[in-house]
N, C-alpha and C positions, 0 to 999 in steps of 0.2 A: 789149643782146645777151642773149638767153636761153640758159640752160644746160640741156641735156636730161639728166635723171638717172633712175635707177631706185632707188626708195626701198623698202627692205625693212622693213615694219612688223611688229611682233611679232604672231604668230598670224594673219597675213593674207597674201594673195598679194602679190607685189611690184607696185608702182605705177610706171608710166612717167609722167613729168610734166616740167615746166619750172620753173626757178628764175630770178629776176632776177639774183641774185648768190649766191655760196656763203655759207653761214651762218658767223658768227663763233663763236669758242669761248665767248663769253658769252651767246649766244642760248639762250632757253628753248624756243622754238618754231621750226618751219620752215613757211614759207608756200609752198605748192605751187600751180602754175597748170596748168590743163588735165589733171587727173588721169584716167588711163585704165589698162586692163590692158595688158600688154606687146604683145598682139596688136591693140590699138586699140579693143577693146570697152569699153563703159561699165562702171563699177564697180557691183557689185550692192548695196553698202551705202550708196551715195550717191543722193540724189534726182536727177531729171532736171534738166538745164541748170545743174548746179553747175560753176563754172569755176575756183574757188579753194578750197583746203582748208588749214586750219591744223592741224598735227600737233605735239604736244609731243615734244621730244627723247627723253624717257624711254620712248616707245613705238616708237622707231626703232632697229633693230638696226644697220644700216649703209646708206650711200648710195653707189651707183655713178655716177660722172660719165662720161657718154658723150662721145666725141670729136665736136666740131662739124664742120659741113660746111666752114667756113672753114679749120680746121686741116688737114683732109684735102686741101684744094686746095693749100695752101702746102707741106706736107710730103709728099714722095712719093719713090719710088725711080725713077731714070732709068737705063734700060739702053740702051746704044748699041752 
């Protein structure tokens, strides 16, 4: 199961991408899959056809974990 996240890299625009699993506290790097802008456009600083990027933790300000479609289907409000 992939986890969709927004990664805020220092001095760059936020990157929308997927992770296979959340990083551990001992990790030095983060392996990102399908990196793109939040609007879905390609990143200007990456070559074409790049599907995975390794970013060191010291370059990342913070990571936003987006809710998955499965969670949205299971948890919901019912009004009767």
